[in-house]
Phi, psi and omega in degrees: 000327183288311185302311183303314178296324173306305188296321181291326181287332168299313182300317182291316183299318176294327178294323179294322178292332178288308187297320178286329171302309175307325182278325186247342176267156173290166188302318175295316181290323174298314180304316181298318185288319182294311183294318177295322176289326181292315183295324186289310172314310177303313180304298183305318188287327175289319183294323183280321179296327182259013166079024180283334178292316181286353180281110178268347184274332186281152177242120000289158178302148181310328178304326189286355177282350168260314182294319182295315172296321185290321183290319176301314180301306182305314176300312180292329180293315178300313182301312183298312176301333176288347182270170184301318178302321172302322185292317181298323174295319185288326179282345185293328180272143168300129187300323180292341176280317176306309181290318175303326184298332183300349180292349179293349186282342174303309186296316175306315179294327179295316174299314175303317179295330172287326177291340174283323177298320180279010181067023178271343177205160181288160185299324188295345175274008184241164175295344173280346176250246181247024180256116179255013184297339177291335175289325179294318181291323186285335180271353184298322181294327176289325175287331182292321174299310178301329180297341179272354193267019179095191188300323183287323177299319181294317178308312179297319174300321183291319179295318176303315171298331181285316183286331168295335180280323176292321177300321183289316179304320180295315185285318175299315182299323184286325180294321181289318186278353169253007183276141169296133182145198190291334178268007183288072183271338179253119172256102185267187184293326164222150182289169181272106177257005178308313185295331185256015178248121178293131001251028183280357175291353175292342172300304166284337183276341185224308191285314183302307176300324184295317175307310187293322183292326171301312172298322185280326174291328180291320184288324180292316182295312178299318178298328176292316182288323178294320178290333173295317184291322181291323182296321175304318178297342183268006179276146179291140180256123185264128166247188183275348181239330185229167171231127183268104185257119178302146182085327184250345186076185176305133178234140182294134185293334184284347178274001180258153182263095187280140175261172178296334184275009182069028172246167182224158173260117185271001192294317186283341183277336188256353177294000000 
């Protein structure tokens, strides 16, 4: 029953990603996201179903066939998002949607708690142990709302995203170090068998990279908005007698050379 519900949740989340991409991205980009997501989920599903991921005797161990592509994708994605084109993608989505979508992590944490009860992973990987990720998901709607409240809200959202990435790093590190294999350096009450159990390998193979992507998009979008706000603060303010120019202060309107297009040249006034 748990596995069926989990697969349904994977399908619903993937459908939401596709729908949002189709709604806010251009056709070519949305098609790339949809096609890439379909191929990746099929790849991860087949590896998990046929037991490749739980094979710890092969070299490299089976889990590497998920982790290595995920890490490479995230590195390339971060580099891409830092470009001007990447900023366009981040700004294409309403910021509150990017932030609010992180609430899916609440459901993931509930599944992790059930897997602990079933003996498939140690307590430290749940909210009853050392995993604080559920609080990130629970606070996502509030942060989404705060992000619409001006610069202070944006700065709070930026800090929240940094904390969200730290929370992910915490649980991913513990998950890797409690998984049977060459990296099993933490010996808990039970080993982490989640990675090799179908269909729960979609947690590291889909939900973790999705959370990272949302954080990166949000950080890029917030940084762009804050930069725009700062730039906007540097625009001259016009009154009936003076023009206040940042860095130079009030300047007499009579000292400016106004053109027919209602623009002016500040050069002579600020020399």
